[in-house]
DSSP file (Angstrom, degrees, kcal/mol; ACC not computed):
  #  RESIDUE AA STRUCTURE BP1 BP2  ACC     N-H-->O    O-->H-N    N-H-->O    O-->H-N    TCO  KAPPA ALPHA  PHI   PSI    X-CA   Y-CA   Z-CA
    1    1 A X              0   0    0      0, 0.0     2,-0.3     0, 0.0    82,-0.1   0.000 360.0 360.0 360.0 124.9   48.2   96.2   75.8
    2    2 A X        -     0   0    0     51,-0.1     2,-0.2    82,-0.0    82,-0.1  -0.876 360.0 -97.7-114.3 150.2   51.2   97.0   78.0
    3    3 A X        -     0   0    0     -2,-0.3     2,-0.2     1,-0.1    82,-0.1  -0.459  41.2-120.1 -68.2 133.6   54.3   98.8   77.1
    4    4 A X        -     0   0    0     80,-0.3     2,-0.5    -2,-0.2    50,-0.1  -0.509  22.5-152.9 -76.0 136.2   57.1   96.4   76.2
    5    5 A X        -     0   0    0     -2,-0.2     2,-0.5    49,-0.0    52,-0.1  -0.946  14.1-131.1-111.8 127.7   60.2   96.6   78.3
    6    6 A X        -     0   0    0     -2,-0.5     7,-0.1     1,-0.1    48,-0.0  -0.648  12.5-158.3 -77.4 121.8   63.6   95.6   76.9
    7    7 A X        +     0   0    0     -2,-0.5     2,-0.2     2,-0.0    -1,-0.1   0.558  61.2 100.9 -79.8  -5.7   65.3   93.3   79.4
    8    8 A X  S    S-     0   0    0      1,-0.1    -2,-0.1     2,-0.1    53,-0.0  -0.484  76.0-117.6 -81.3 147.4   68.8   93.9   77.9
    9    9 A X     >  -     0   0    0     -2,-0.2     4,-2.2     1,-0.1     5,-0.2  -0.304  35.0-101.9 -72.2 167.1   71.2   96.3   79.5
   10   10 A X  H  > S+     0   0    0      2,-0.2     4,-0.8     1,-0.2    -1,-0.1   0.882 124.7  50.1 -59.3 -40.5   72.3   99.3   77.5
   11   11 A X  H >4 S+     0   0    0      1,-0.2     3,-0.6     2,-0.2     4,-0.3   0.907 110.8  48.3 -66.7 -42.2   75.6   97.6   76.6
   12   12 A X  H >4 S+     0   0    0      1,-0.2     3,-1.4     2,-0.2    -2,-0.2   0.832 103.2  61.8 -66.4 -32.3   73.8   94.4   75.5
   13   13 A X  H >< S+     0   0    0     -4,-2.2     3,-1.3     1,-0.3    -1,-0.2   0.766  92.1  67.8 -65.1 -24.3   71.4   96.4   73.3
   14   14 A X  T << S+     0   0    0     -4,-0.8    -1,-0.3    -3,-0.6    -2,-0.2   0.682  91.7  60.7 -68.9 -17.5   74.3   97.6   71.3
   15   15 A X  T <  S+     0   0    0     -3,-1.4    20,-0.5    -4,-0.3     2,-0.4   0.501  96.5  76.9 -84.3  -5.9   74.8   94.1   70.0
   16   16 A X  E <   -A   34   0A   0     -3,-1.3     2,-0.5    -4,-0.2    18,-0.2  -0.888  66.3-150.5-114.6 137.4   71.4   94.0   68.4
   17   17 A X  E     -A   33   0A   0     16,-3.0    16,-2.6    -2,-0.4     2,-0.2  -0.906  20.4-139.3-101.8 127.0   70.2   95.7   65.2
   18   18 A X  E     +A   32   0A   0     -2,-0.5     2,-0.3    14,-0.2    14,-0.2  -0.594  25.0 176.6 -88.2 151.1   66.5   96.7   65.2
   19   19 A X  E     -A   31   0A   0     12,-2.4    12,-2.7    -2,-0.2     2,-0.4  -0.978  20.4-150.5-146.6 158.0   64.3   96.2   62.2
   20   20 A X  E     -A   30   0A   0     -2,-0.3     2,-0.4    10,-0.2    10,-0.2  -0.990  15.1-173.6-128.0 140.2   60.7   96.6   61.1
   21   21 A X  E     -A   29   0A   0      8,-2.2     8,-3.1    -2,-0.4     2,-0.3  -1.000  24.5-122.4-136.1 138.3   59.0   94.5   58.5
   22   22 A X  E     -A   28   0A   0     -2,-0.4     2,-0.3     6,-0.2     6,-0.2  -0.612  29.7-159.6 -75.7 130.7   55.5   94.8   56.9
   23   23 A X    >   -     0   0    0      4,-2.8     3,-1.9    -2,-0.3     4,-0.2  -0.836  28.9-124.0-110.3 152.0   53.4   91.7   57.4
   24   24 A X  T 3  S+     0   0    0     71,-0.3    -1,-0.1    -2,-0.3    72,-0.1   0.603 106.2  78.4 -64.2  -9.2   50.3   90.7   55.4
   25   25 A X  T 3  S-     0   0    0      2,-0.2    -1,-0.3    67,-0.1    65,-0.2   0.590 118.1-108.0 -70.2 -10.3   48.5   90.6   58.8
   26   26 A X  S <  S+     0   0    0     -3,-1.9     2,-0.3     1,-0.4    -2,-0.1   0.539  82.7 115.2  94.2   9.7   48.4   94.4   58.4
   27   27 A X        -     0   0    0     -4,-0.2    -4,-2.8    63,-0.0     2,-0.7  -0.751  68.1-126.5-109.8 156.4   51.0   95.0   61.1
   28   28 A X  E     -A   22   0A   0     -2,-0.3    59,-1.4    -6,-0.2     2,-0.4  -0.926  35.8-145.6 -93.6 112.1   54.4   96.5   61.2
   29   29 A X  E     -A   21   0A   0     -8,-3.1    -8,-2.2    -2,-0.7     2,-0.5  -0.677   5.2-147.5 -87.8 133.0   56.5   93.8   63.0
   30   30 A X  E     +A   20   0A   0     49,-0.4    49,-2.1    -2,-0.4     2,-0.3  -0.858  28.1 158.9-104.2 130.5   59.3   94.8   65.3
   31   31 A X  E     -AB  19  78A   0    -12,-2.7   -12,-2.4    -2,-0.5     2,-0.3  -0.859  28.9-140.3-142.0 175.1   62.3   92.7   65.5
   32   32 A X  E     -AB  18  77A   0     45,-2.9    45,-2.3    -2,-0.3     2,-0.4  -0.998  10.8-158.6-142.5 143.6   66.0   92.6   66.5
   33   33 A X  E     -AB  17  76A   0    -16,-2.6   -16,-3.0    -2,-0.3     2,-0.4  -0.967   9.1-178.7-125.8 135.6   68.9   90.8   64.9
   34   34 A X  E     -AB  16  75A   0     41,-2.6    41,-2.8    -2,-0.4   -18,-0.1  -0.999  21.8-128.2-136.1 139.1   72.2   89.8   66.6
   35   35 A X        -     0   0    0    -20,-0.5    39,-0.1    -2,-0.4    38,-0.1  -0.431  33.0 -97.7 -79.4 156.4   75.2   88.1   65.0
   36   36 A X        -     0   0    0     36,-0.2    34,-0.2     1,-0.1    -1,-0.1  -0.275  19.3-131.9 -61.7 156.1   76.9   85.1   66.5
   37   37 A X  S    S+     0   0    0     32,-1.5    33,-0.1    36,-0.2     2,-0.1   0.589  83.2  93.8 -85.6  -9.4   80.0   85.6   68.6
   38   38 A X  S    S-     0   0    0     31,-0.7     3,-0.2     1,-0.1    -2,-0.1  -0.448  82.1-126.2 -78.2 156.4   81.7   82.8   66.6
   39   39 A X  S    S+     0   0    0      1,-0.2     2,-0.6    -2,-0.1    -1,-0.1   0.851  99.0  42.3 -70.2 -35.9   83.8   83.6   63.6
   40   40 A X  S    S-     0   0    0     33,-0.0    -1,-0.2     2,-0.0    -3,-0.1  -0.900  84.0-141.4-119.1 103.6   81.9   81.3   61.1
   41   41 A X        -     0   0    0     -2,-0.6    32,-0.2    -3,-0.2     3,-0.1  -0.324   8.0-159.9 -62.6 141.5   78.1   81.4   61.5
   42   42 A X        -     0   0    0     30,-3.5    70,-0.5     1,-0.3     2,-0.3   0.711  64.1 -55.9 -91.1 -23.9   76.2   78.1   61.1
   43   43 A X  E     -c   73   0A   0     29,-0.8    31,-2.5    68,-0.2     2,-0.4  -0.973  55.1 -83.5 170.3-175.3   72.9   79.8   60.3
   44   44 A X  E     -cd  74 113A   0     68,-2.2    70,-3.2    -2,-0.3     2,-0.5  -0.993  32.7-156.2-124.6 128.2   70.3   82.2   61.5
   45   45 A X  E     -cd  75 114A   0     29,-2.7    31,-2.7    -2,-0.4     2,-0.5  -0.918   2.2-155.3-111.2 125.1   67.6   81.2   64.0
   46   46 A X  E     -cd  76 115A   0     68,-2.8    70,-2.8    -2,-0.5     2,-0.6  -0.835  13.9-149.7 -92.3 127.7   64.2   83.1   64.2
   47   47 A X  E     -cd  77 116A   0     29,-2.8    31,-0.8    -2,-0.5     2,-0.6  -0.898   5.6-159.9-107.6 121.3   62.6   82.7   67.6
   48   48 A X  E     - d   0 117A   0     68,-2.3    70,-2.1    -2,-0.6    73,-0.2  -0.877  18.8-136.9-102.3 121.2   58.8   82.8   67.9
   49   49 A X        -     0   0    0     -2,-0.6    72,-0.7    29,-0.5     7,-0.1  -0.240   9.8-115.9 -79.5 155.1   57.5   83.7   71.3
   50   50 A X        -     0   0    0      5,-0.2     2,-0.3    70,-0.2     5,-0.2  -0.308  54.6 -70.9 -75.3 173.4   54.6   82.2   73.3
   51   51 A X  S    S+     0   0    0      3,-0.1     2,-0.3     2,-0.0    -1,-0.1  -0.473  86.2 100.5 -68.2 130.7   51.6   84.3   74.2
   52   52 A X  S >  S-     0   0    0     -2,-0.3     3,-1.1    -3,-0.1    32,-0.2  -0.834  79.3 -97.1 163.5 159.7   52.5   86.9   76.8
   53   53 A X  T 3  S+     0   0    0     -2,-0.3    31,-0.3     1,-0.2     3,-0.1   0.690 114.5  65.5 -71.7 -19.5   53.3   90.5   77.4
   54   54 A X  T >  S+     0   0    0      1,-0.2     3,-2.5   -50,-0.1    -1,-0.2   0.720  75.9 167.2 -75.7 -19.2   57.1   89.9   77.4
   55   55 A X  T X  S+     0   0    0     -3,-1.1     3,-2.4     1,-0.3     4,-0.4  -0.113  71.7   5.0  47.3-126.0   56.9   88.8   73.7
   56   56 A X  T >> S+     0   0    0      1,-0.3     4,-1.1     2,-0.2     3,-0.9   0.739 122.5  74.4 -61.4 -21.2   60.4   88.6   72.2
   57   57 A X  H <> S+     0   0    0     -3,-2.5     4,-3.1     1,-0.2     5,-0.3   0.738  77.9  76.5 -60.4 -22.4   61.8   89.4   75.7
   58   58 A X  H <> S+     0   0    0     -3,-2.4     4,-1.4     1,-0.2    -1,-0.2   0.938 100.8  39.8 -56.6 -46.9   60.8   85.8   76.6
   59   59 A X  H <4>S+     0   0    0     -3,-0.9     5,-1.5    -4,-0.4     6,-1.0   0.844 115.3  51.6 -69.5 -35.6   64.0   84.6   74.7
   60   60 A X  H ><5S+     0   0    0     -4,-1.1     3,-0.7     1,-0.2    -2,-0.2   0.898 110.7  47.0 -70.6 -41.0   66.2   87.4   75.9
   61   61 A X  H 3<5S+     0   0    0     -4,-3.1    -1,-0.2     1,-0.2    -2,-0.2   0.836 113.1  48.1 -65.0 -34.8   65.4   86.8   79.6
   62   62 A X  T 3<5S-     0   0    0     -4,-1.4    -1,-0.2    -5,-0.3    -2,-0.2   0.278 110.2-116.9-100.4  11.5   65.9   83.1   79.4
   63   63 A X  T <>5S+     0   0    0     -3,-0.7     4,-2.1    -4,-0.2    -3,-0.2   0.661  71.9 133.8  64.3  21.4   69.3   83.2   77.6
   64   64 A X  H  ><S+     0   0    0     -5,-1.5     4,-2.5    -6,-0.2     5,-0.2   0.926  76.7  48.8 -57.5 -45.5   68.1   81.4   74.5
   65   65 A X  H  > S+     0   0    0     -6,-1.0     4,-2.7     1,-0.2     5,-0.2   0.890 109.1  50.9 -67.1 -38.3   69.8   84.0   72.4
   66   66 A X  H  > S+     0   0    0      2,-0.2     4,-2.7     1,-0.2    -1,-0.2   0.938 111.5  48.8 -62.1 -46.1   73.1   83.8   74.4
   67   67 A X  H  X S+     0   0    0     -4,-2.1     4,-0.9     2,-0.2    -2,-0.2   0.912 114.6  44.2 -60.4 -46.3   73.1   80.0   73.9
   68   68 A X  H ><>S+     0   0    0     -4,-2.5     5,-2.5     1,-0.2     3,-0.6   0.933 115.1  46.5 -67.8 -46.3   72.5   80.2   70.2
   69   69 A X  H ><5S+     0   0    0     -4,-2.7   -32,-1.5     1,-0.2     3,-1.3   0.879 110.2  53.6 -67.3 -37.5   74.9   83.0   69.5
   70   70 A X  H 3<5S+     0   0    0     -4,-2.7    -1,-0.2     1,-0.3    -2,-0.2   0.718 109.0  52.3 -65.2 -21.2   77.7   81.3   71.6
   71   71 A X  T <<5S-     0   0    0     -4,-0.9    -1,-0.3    -3,-0.6    -2,-0.2   0.121 130.4 -85.6-107.6  19.3   77.2   78.2   69.6
   72   72 A X  T < 5S+     0   0    0     -3,-1.3   -30,-3.5     1,-0.2   -29,-0.8   0.559  86.0 121.9 101.7   6.8   77.5   79.8   66.1
   73   73 A X  E   < - c   0  43A   0     -5,-2.5    -1,-0.2   -32,-0.2   -29,-0.2  -0.898  54.2-137.4-112.4 132.2   74.0   81.0   65.2
   74   74 A X  E     - c   0  44A   0    -31,-2.5   -29,-2.7    -2,-0.5     2,-0.4  -0.482  33.5-143.5 -66.6 154.4   72.8   84.6   64.4
   75   75 A X  E     -Bc  34  45A   0    -41,-2.8   -41,-2.6   -31,-0.2     2,-0.4  -0.983  20.3-169.9-134.8 137.8   69.6   85.2   66.2
   76   76 A X  E     -Bc  33  46A   0    -31,-2.7   -29,-2.8    -2,-0.4     2,-0.4  -0.993   4.6-176.0-125.6 131.2   66.4   87.1   65.4
   77   77 A X  E     +Bc  32  47A   0    -45,-2.3   -45,-2.9    -2,-0.4     2,-0.3  -0.945  12.6 171.5-118.0 147.7   63.7   87.8   68.0
   78   78 A X  E     -B   31   0A   0    -31,-0.8     2,-0.6    -2,-0.4   -29,-0.5  -0.960  32.2-115.1-149.3 163.0   60.4   89.5   66.9
   79   79 A X        -     0   0    0    -49,-2.1   -49,-0.4    -2,-0.3     3,-0.1  -0.920  28.1-130.5-104.3 119.4   57.0   90.5   68.3
   80   80 A X    >   -     0   0    0     -2,-0.6     3,-2.2     1,-0.2     6,-0.3  -0.360  53.0 -74.1 -59.2 147.4   54.0   88.8   66.7
   81   81 A X  T 3  S+     0   0    0      1,-0.3     7,-0.2    12,-0.1    -1,-0.2  -0.118 123.6  22.7 -55.3 137.8   51.4   91.5   65.9
   82   82 A X  T 3  S+     0   0    0      5,-0.9     2,-0.3     4,-0.5    -1,-0.3   0.362 109.7  93.7  88.1  -7.8   49.6   92.9   68.9
   83   83 A X  S X  S-     0   0    0     -3,-2.2     3,-2.0     4,-0.2    -1,-0.3  -0.820  90.2 -23.3-115.2 153.9   52.5   91.8   71.2
   84   84 A X  T 3  S-     0   0    0     -2,-0.3   -80,-0.3   -31,-0.3   -29,-0.1  -0.138 126.5 -19.2  53.3-129.1   55.4   93.7   72.5
   85   85 A X  T 3  S+     0   0    0    -55,-0.2    -1,-0.3   -82,-0.1     2,-0.3   0.440 108.4 106.8 -96.3   0.5   56.3   96.5   70.2
   86   86 A X  S <  S-     0   0    0     -3,-2.0    -4,-0.5    -6,-0.3   -57,-0.2  -0.572  71.6-115.5 -81.9 143.6   54.5   95.3   67.1
   87   87 A X        -     0   0    0    -59,-1.4    -5,-0.9    -2,-0.3    -4,-0.2  -0.284  38.2 -90.3 -68.9 158.6   51.3   97.0   66.0
   88   88 A X        +     0   0    0     -7,-0.2    -1,-0.1    -6,-0.2   -60,-0.1  -0.470  55.4 156.3 -66.2 139.3   47.9   95.2   66.0
   89   89 A X        -     0   0    0      1,-0.3     2,-0.2    -2,-0.1   -63,-0.2   0.052  48.3 -65.9-123.4-118.0   47.1   93.5   62.8
   90   90 A X        -     0   0    0    -65,-0.2    -1,-0.3     2,-0.1   -65,-0.1  -0.672  53.5 -85.3-127.7-170.7   44.8   90.6   62.6
   91   91 A X  S    S+     0   0    0     -2,-0.2     2,-2.3     1,-0.2     3,-0.3   0.394  94.1 106.3 -83.2   7.6   44.8   87.1   63.8
   92   92 A X    >>  +     0   0    0      1,-0.2     3,-1.9   -67,-0.2     4,-0.7  -0.394  38.3 159.4 -79.6  64.0   46.8   85.8   60.9
   93   93 A X  H >>  +     0   0    0     -2,-2.3     4,-1.5     1,-0.3     3,-0.8   0.800  62.9  70.2 -63.3 -26.2   49.9   85.5   63.0
   94   94 A X  H 3> S+     0   0    0     -3,-0.3     4,-2.3     1,-0.3    -1,-0.3   0.819  91.0  61.0 -60.5 -28.9   51.5   83.1   60.6
   95   95 A X  H <> S+     0   0    0     -3,-1.9     4,-2.3     2,-0.2   -71,-0.3   0.855 101.0  53.3 -65.1 -34.1   51.8   86.0   58.2
   96   96 A X  H <X S+     0   0    0     -3,-0.8     4,-2.4    -4,-0.7    -1,-0.2   0.915 109.7  48.2 -62.3 -45.9   54.1   87.7   60.7
   97   97 A X  H  X S+     0   0    0     -4,-1.5     4,-1.8     2,-0.2    -2,-0.2   0.898 111.7  48.5 -64.2 -43.8   56.3   84.6   60.9
   98   98 A X  H  X S+     0   0    0     -4,-2.3     4,-1.8     2,-0.2    -1,-0.2   0.906 110.7  51.6 -64.0 -42.9   56.5   84.3   57.1
   99   99 A X  H  X S+     0   0    0     -4,-2.3     4,-1.9     1,-0.2    -2,-0.2   0.915 110.2  48.9 -60.5 -43.1   57.4   88.0   56.9
  100  100 A X  H  X S+     0   0    0     -4,-2.4     4,-2.5     1,-0.2    -1,-0.2   0.861 106.3  56.9 -66.8 -33.9   60.2   87.6   59.4
  101  101 A X  H  X S+     0   0    0     -4,-1.8     4,-2.0     1,-0.2    -1,-0.2   0.899 107.8  48.0 -63.2 -40.0   61.5   84.6   57.6
  102  102 A X  H  X S+     0   0    0     -4,-1.8     4,-1.6     2,-0.2    -1,-0.2   0.880 110.8  50.0 -65.1 -39.6   61.9   86.7   54.5
  103  103 A X  H  X S+     0   0    0     -4,-1.9     4,-2.5     2,-0.2    -2,-0.2   0.896 108.4  54.0 -68.3 -38.2   63.6   89.5   56.5
  104  104 A X  H  X S+     0   0    0     -4,-2.5     4,-2.6     1,-0.2    -2,-0.2   0.913 109.7  47.5 -61.9 -43.0   66.0   86.8   58.0
  105  105 A X  H  < S+     0   0    0     -4,-2.0    -1,-0.2     1,-0.2    -2,-0.2   0.819 110.3  52.4 -65.6 -31.9   66.9   85.7   54.4
  106  106 A X  H >< S+     0   0    0     -4,-1.6     3,-0.5     2,-0.2    -2,-0.2   0.899 113.4  43.4 -71.6 -41.3   67.4   89.3   53.4
  107  107 A X  H 3< S+     0   0    0     -4,-2.5     2,-0.3     1,-0.2    -2,-0.2   0.917 132.4  21.5 -68.0 -44.2   69.8   89.9   56.3
  108  108 A X  T >< S+     0   0    0     -4,-2.6     3,-1.7    -5,-0.2    -1,-0.2  -0.589  71.6 165.7-126.4  68.7   71.7   86.6   55.9
  109  109 A X  T <  S+     0   0    0     -3,-0.5    -1,-0.1    -2,-0.3    -3,-0.1   0.716  74.7  49.7 -60.8 -24.1   71.2   85.5   52.3
  110  110 A X  T 3  S+     0   0    0      2,-0.1     2,-0.3   -67,-0.0    -1,-0.3   0.332  98.7  79.2 -99.7   8.1   73.9   82.9   52.3
  111  111 A X  S <  S-     0   0    0     -3,-1.7   -68,-0.2    -6,-0.1    -3,-0.1  -0.836  85.3-101.8-116.7 151.2   73.0   81.1   55.5
  112  112 A X        -     0   0    0    -70,-0.5   -68,-2.2    -2,-0.3     2,-0.5  -0.447  35.8-137.4 -64.3 148.2   70.3   78.5   56.4
  113  113 A X  E     -d   44   0A   0     22,-0.4    24,-4.1   -70,-0.2    25,-1.2  -0.954  23.7-176.6-113.5 119.8   67.3   79.9   58.2
  114  114 A X  E     -de  45 138A   0    -70,-3.2   -68,-2.8    -2,-0.5     2,-0.4  -0.727  11.3-149.5-114.8 166.5   65.9   78.1   61.1
  115  115 A X  E     -de  46 139A   0     23,-1.2    25,-2.8    -2,-0.3     2,-0.4  -0.999   8.9-172.5-137.2 136.5   62.9   78.7   63.3
  116  116 A X  E     +de  47 140A   0    -70,-2.8   -68,-2.3    -2,-0.4     2,-0.4  -0.933  17.2 178.9-126.9 107.4   62.2   77.9   67.0
  117  117 A X  E     -de  48 141A   0     23,-2.3    25,-2.8    -2,-0.4     2,-0.4  -0.870  14.2-157.1-111.5 145.9   58.7   78.5   68.1
  118  118 A X  E >   - e   0 142A   0    -70,-2.1     3,-2.0    -2,-0.4    25,-0.2  -0.983  57.8 -48.6-123.0 130.0   57.1   78.0   71.5
  119  119 A X  T >> S+     0   0    0     23,-2.3     4,-3.5    -2,-0.4     3,-0.5  -0.245 138.0  18.0  50.1-108.4   53.3   77.6   72.1
  120  120 A X  H 3> S+     0   0    0      1,-0.3     4,-2.1     2,-0.2    -1,-0.3   0.932 132.9  48.5 -56.0 -44.1   51.7   80.5   70.1
  121  121 A X  H <4 S+     0   0    0     -3,-2.0     4,-0.5   -72,-0.7    -1,-0.3   0.776 116.0  44.4 -69.3 -24.1   54.9   81.0   68.1
  122  122 A X  H <> S+     0   0    0     -3,-0.5     4,-1.2    20,-0.2     3,-0.3   0.903 109.8  53.8 -80.6 -45.3   55.0   77.3   67.4
  123  123 A X  H >< S+     0   0    0     -4,-3.5     3,-0.6     1,-0.3     4,-0.5   0.916 113.3  41.4 -58.4 -47.1   51.3   76.8   66.6
  124  124 A X  T 3X S+     0   0    0     -4,-2.1     4,-1.8     1,-0.2     3,-0.4   0.689 102.4  69.3 -77.0 -16.9   51.2   79.5   63.9
  125  125 A X  H 3> S+     0   0    0     -4,-0.5     4,-2.3    -3,-0.3    -1,-0.2   0.833  90.6  62.2 -67.9 -30.2   54.5   78.5   62.5
  126  126 A X  H << S+     0   0    0     -4,-1.2     4,-0.4    -3,-0.6    -1,-0.2   0.825 106.0  46.2 -65.1 -29.5   53.0   75.3   61.1
  127  127 A X  H >4 S+     0   0    0     -4,-0.5     3,-1.2    -3,-0.4     4,-0.4   0.888 109.8  53.4 -74.6 -41.8   50.7   77.4   59.0
  128  128 A X  H >< S+     0   0    0     -4,-1.8     3,-1.5     1,-0.2     6,-0.3   0.870 100.8  62.0 -61.5 -34.7   53.6   79.6   57.9
  129  129 A X  T 3< S+     0   0    0     -4,-2.3    -1,-0.2     1,-0.3    -2,-0.2   0.738  97.3  58.5 -64.2 -20.8   55.5   76.5   56.7
  130  130 A X  T <  S+     0   0    0     -3,-1.2     2,-0.5    -4,-0.4    -1,-0.3   0.595  85.5  94.9 -83.3  -9.4   52.7   75.8   54.3
  131  131 A X  S X  S-     0   0    0     -3,-1.5     3,-1.9    -4,-0.4    -3,-0.0  -0.710  72.6-144.7 -81.8 125.8   53.2   79.1   52.6
  132  132 A X  T 3  S+     0   0    0     -2,-0.5    -1,-0.1     1,-0.3    -3,-0.0   0.665  95.8  65.2 -68.9 -12.5   55.5   78.8   49.6
  133  133 A X  T 3  S+     0   0    0     -5,-0.1    -1,-0.3     2,-0.0    -4,-0.1   0.532  75.2 108.6 -85.0  -5.0   57.0   82.1   50.4
  134  134 A X    <   -     0   0    0     -3,-1.9   -36,-0.1    -6,-0.3   -35,-0.1  -0.365  56.8-152.2 -71.6 156.1   58.6   81.2   53.8
  135  135 A X        +     0   0    0    -37,-0.2   -22,-0.4   -21,-0.0     2,-0.2   0.167  46.3 131.1-115.8  15.7   62.3   80.9   53.9
  136  136 A X        -     0   0    0      1,-0.1   -22,-0.2   -24,-0.1     3,-0.1  -0.453  31.7-177.4 -74.5 138.9   62.8   78.4   56.7
  137  137 A X  S    S+     0   0    0    -24,-4.1     2,-0.3     1,-0.3   -23,-0.2   0.608  73.5   2.8-106.7 -16.8   65.2   75.4   56.1
  138  138 A X  E     -e  114   0A   0    -25,-1.2   -23,-1.2     2,-0.0    -1,-0.3  -0.976  66.9-162.2-158.7 164.6   64.6   73.7   59.5
  139  139 A X  E     -e  115   0A   0     -2,-0.3     2,-0.5   -25,-0.2   -23,-0.2  -0.998  20.8-149.8-156.8 151.4   62.4   74.2   62.6
  140  140 A X  E     -e  116   0A   0    -25,-2.8   -23,-2.3    -2,-0.3     2,-0.7  -0.996  20.2-168.0-118.2 119.1   61.9   73.3   66.2
  141  141 A X  E     -e  117   0A   0     -2,-0.5     2,-0.5   -25,-0.2     3,-0.3  -0.915  12.0-171.8-114.7 107.2   58.2   73.4   67.1
  142  142 A X  E     -e  118   0A   0    -25,-2.8   -23,-2.3    -2,-0.7   -20,-0.2  -0.842  58.1 -12.7-110.1 130.5   57.8   73.3   70.8
  143  143 A X  S    S+     0   0    0     -2,-0.5     2,-0.4   -25,-0.2    -1,-0.2   0.893  82.0 172.7  55.9  45.8   54.6   72.9   72.9
  144  144 A X        -     0   0    0     -3,-0.3     2,-0.2   -22,-0.1    -1,-0.2  -0.700  26.9-139.7 -87.9 134.0   52.3   73.6   69.9
  145  145 A X        -     0   0    0     -2,-0.4     3,-0.1   -26,-0.2     4,-0.0  -0.572   6.8-142.7 -79.7 154.3   48.5   73.1   70.3
  146  146 A X  S    S+     0   0    0     -2,-0.2     2,-0.3     1,-0.2    -1,-0.1   0.682  81.7  19.2 -95.6 -18.4   46.8   71.5   67.3
  147  147 A X  S  > S-     0   0    0      1,-0.1     4,-1.8    -3,-0.0    -1,-0.2  -0.955  76.5-116.0-142.0 164.0   43.7   73.7   67.5
  148  148 A X  H  > S+     0   0    0     -2,-0.3     4,-2.9     1,-0.2     5,-0.2   0.876 116.1  57.9 -68.2 -34.6   42.7   76.9   69.1
  149  149 A X  H  > S+     0   0    0      1,-0.2     4,-1.7     2,-0.2    -1,-0.2   0.898 106.6  48.5 -58.4 -41.8   40.2   75.0   71.3
  150  150 A X  H  4 S+     0   0    0      1,-0.2     4,-0.4     2,-0.2    -1,-0.2   0.869 113.2  48.4 -68.6 -34.8   43.1   72.9   72.6
  151  151 A X  H >< S+     0   0    0     -4,-1.8     3,-1.1     1,-0.2    -2,-0.2   0.944 112.3  46.3 -65.3 -48.7   45.1   76.1   73.2
  152  152 A X  H >< S+     0   0    0     -4,-2.9     3,-2.6     1,-0.3    -2,-0.2   0.734  92.7  77.7 -74.5 -23.9   42.4   78.0   75.0
  153  153 A X  T 3< S+     0   0    0     -4,-1.7     3,-0.4     1,-0.3    -1,-0.3   0.777  91.2  57.8 -57.3 -22.6   41.4   75.1   77.3
  154  154 A X  T <  S+     0   0    0     -3,-1.1    -1,-0.3    -4,-0.4     2,-0.2   0.571 109.1  45.2 -79.9  -7.7   44.5   76.0   79.3
  155  155 A X    <   +     0   0    0     -3,-2.6     3,-0.4     1,-0.1    -1,-0.2  -0.588  65.4 162.9-132.8  69.4   43.2   79.6   79.8
  156  156 A X  S    S+     0   0    0     -3,-0.4    -1,-0.1     1,-0.2    -2,-0.1   0.855  74.6  56.4 -65.1 -34.4   39.5   79.2   80.8
  157  157 A X              0   0    0      1,-0.3    -1,-0.2     0, 0.0    -2,-0.1   0.880 360.0 360.0 -69.4 -34.0   39.2   82.7   82.2
  158  158 A X              0   0    0     -3,-0.4    -1,-0.3    -6,-0.1    -2,-0.2   0.464 360.0 360.0 -64.8 360.0   40.4   84.3   78.9
């Protein structure tokens, strides 16, 4: 476990609202919400990170959030349990994704809620989508493994 570092400048951090949501994984999930820079939001996109210590910082560093916000979407980034600033829970990472979908709907109740997950964030989103409590209206599932064995084959040392 390494301490998470926010890649945003102090000025950029002022554009984001922090939140905490309780997940059925047993963790308190840490997330951040930023409004679009457009006058009329098209929706809210939740970004689910790949496995790695930068966690939600993955999307912040690579300008996913700028691209989405510049094009009319509110944006949510969060840390899956045990990553970034979120506490350790269990391996039911899909519960974290479902919990954040509910928080997204609470924050922006009148907008469609989308999800973009990469690798780890993509793989567990497919389980979250089977939960009747999720609030997603659409999704992008990028680089998802179909099994844990398929995922871990890429990381033989781990």
